[in-house]
N, C-alpha and C positions, 0 to 999 in steps of 0.2 A: 200212263205208267209212272210209278214212283220208284226212285232208286235211292238206296241207303248206302252211304260210303263211310265206313269207320276209318278214322285217321289217328295217327299217334305222333306225339311230340318227342323228338329224339335229339341227341347231340348232332349238330350239323356234320354232314359226311366229310367236309373239308377240314374239320378241326382234329388236331392230334389229341388222342385220348391219354389222359394221365391218371395213374392209380393213386389213391389216397395213401399217405405214409403208413397208416395202420393196416392197409390191405383190406379194408372193409367194403371197398367198392371203387368207383371211378369219380373223379372230381367233376362236380356239376356247377359249382359256384362260379359266376362270371364267365360261363361258357356259352357260346352261341348255340341256340336251339332252333330247330326248324322242323318242317313236316317230313315224316319218313319218306324217302324217295319212292319206294314202291307204292305208297299211298297217293303220291302225286300222280302216278300212272293210273291208278284206279279212278281217281277223281277226274282226270283228263278224259278217260274213256267214257265216264258217265256224261260229261259235258258234250262230248262228240255225239253221243246217242241222242241227247236232247236237241242238239243242233240239226241232227238228221230227221227230227220229227218223231223219234221213237220213244221219247220220254217227256214227261210234263214237269216233274219236280225232282230236285236233287237235295238230299238232306245229308249233311256231314255230322258225324257224332264222334266224340272223343271222351276219354276218361282220364282224370288227373287233377292237378292243383289249379288254382285260379289262373295261373299264367298260361295254361293250355288254351284259354280263350283267344290268345294271340294267334295260335296255330289255326284255330277254327276260323278266325277272321281272315286268315290267309286263304283258307278254303273257300270262304264266301267271296273273296276278291277274285279267285280263279273263275268262279261262276256258279257255285252252289247257291241254292235259294234260301235255305235256313240252316241253323246249326243247333245241336244239343250238346251241352257239356254236363257230364256226370262228374260232380266234384268230389275228389277223394285225395287225401294227403298220402295215402299208402300206394306203393308200387304194386300193381296187381299182376298175378300170373295169368297166362292165356286162358286157363279154365275159368277163372273169375271173370275175365273180360267177356268171354263167350256167354256166360250166364247173364250178364248185364245186357249184352247186345240182344240176347234172345228176348228179354222183356221189352226192350225198345222196339224190336221187330214185330212183336205181337201187338204193340200199341199202334205203330205206324203202318203196318201191313204193306211193306214194299213188295213190288213185283220182282225186284232184283237187288241183291246185296253184293257190292263189289269191294273187295279188300285187296291191299297189297299182299303178296304171297308171304312176306315176312317183314319184321322190323329189324333195322340194321344194328340196334343196340343189343338184342339178345339172339337174333337169328333163329327163333324157335320154329317158325312155320307151322303153327298149330291152331291158331284162333279160328281161321276160316273153316277148317275141317271139323273142329269141335262144334262150332255154331251150326253147321249143316246137319250134324248128327242130332243136335238138340231140337232143331226146328223140323227135322225130317224133310229137308229140302234137297233137291238135286244139287250136285256141286261139280264144278270143273276147275281144277287147279292149274297153276303155271300157264295162264292164258297168254297166247301170243297174238291171237286175232279173235274178234267177237262180232258175230252177226246176229241180230235179233229178228225173229219172225213174230207172228201174231201171238202164239202161246208157247214158243220154244226158242232156243238159242243154239246156234252152231258155234262151237268154240274150238279153235285150233290151239292145241297144247304143246308146250315144249317138253319132250320126253328124252330119255337117254339115247334112243335110236334115231331121233330127228323130230318130226312133227306128227301129231295125231289129231284128227278132227272128230269131235263127238257132237251129238245132238242131245240137249237136255230140256226137260219141261220146266216151265215157269210155275211158281216162283223158284228161284235158284240162287245159289251162292257161287261167285266166281272170284278166284284170286289171280291177280295179274303179275306178269313178269315185266322186267324193265324194257324189253324190246317190243311191247305191245304198242307203244306210242312215244311221242316226245312231248312232255308237259309244256304248256304255253307260258310265256312270260306274263306277269300281272302288270297291267297298266295302272298309272296313277289315278285316273278317273274311276276305275273299278275298285281300287283300294278305298277311295272315298265313299263310293256307293256301299261297300261292304259294311261300313260303320252303321248304316241305317237298316241293314238286314236283321231279321230276328235271330237272337241267340238265347236259347232257353237253358237255364242252369237248374240242374236237379241234384240235390245232395244224395250221396251214395246211400245214406241211411234210409232213403225212401224205397230202396230196392231190398226186398227181403231175400237176400241170397248169402250163402256162405262164401266169403272171400278170403278165408284163412289160407295162408301159403302151404303148399305141399312140399316145397323144397327149401333148403337152408343153404345159403352160400357160406362156405367155411372160410374162403380166402380168395382174394383177387390179387394177381401179380402180373407184372410186365412179362412179355415173352422174352426168352433168352436172346441176348445180343448175338447177331450172326457174326461168326468169325471170318476173318479175311481169307480169301482163297490164295492158292499158289499157282505158279506157272511151271510146267514141266517141259523138259526139252525133247523127250522121246516117248514113244508108246510104252517101251519097257519100263521107263521111270514111272509112268502113270500107273501101270499095273502093280509095280512094287508099292506105290503109295496106297493104292486101294487094298492090297493084301495086308499092309500094316494096320489098316483100320477095319480089317475083317469084312470088307465089302465085296470081295471076290474070292 
């Protein structure tokens, strides 16, 4: 079994985001970048499947500038076998990403594609669903638990009412939630080994797809500063304060 794991390079989740002075976007210069946390979960799940004897090869793929190779090397250090970088200087929307992943999936013919349910930079939660539609694959989103059978998978999903378990036929696409597992720490020996693992670079010009954006960002701005609260002495005073703000 072959598993394809798309990953994305994003601003590290511990970094405070700053907006550019002209409002054209967020500051990316000299900012720590790392693998999207949800993608760490999807890669960890793929590695666990291989360790259980359910998979033979794990391929990580990403789209972006040359620096994205660092994120792919991190994926190789975690345990992926090889990597593919589709090099592009443009920031692509989920539809364009799904189109490129479709071509790669057609070439690699994976039995399973595992993605993080969303990226923390845009929170779109769209790529996995779009890719499933383009490939006509079964899909299971918001995966909390995954069990593979010979030609199908039992996936427990997080839904509004709790948990839901479904069975889907392979090949399939699964998007993972953060609670599906705890990604492993990468050891120094594995980081060194990752430098020798194959990383293929493909120019985005090699993909005959329309990557033109459908959306235009008009302005990016900081959220409003939260005002300080007040302490009231009685319930009656609280009600009067709420009435003054037309909240009751």
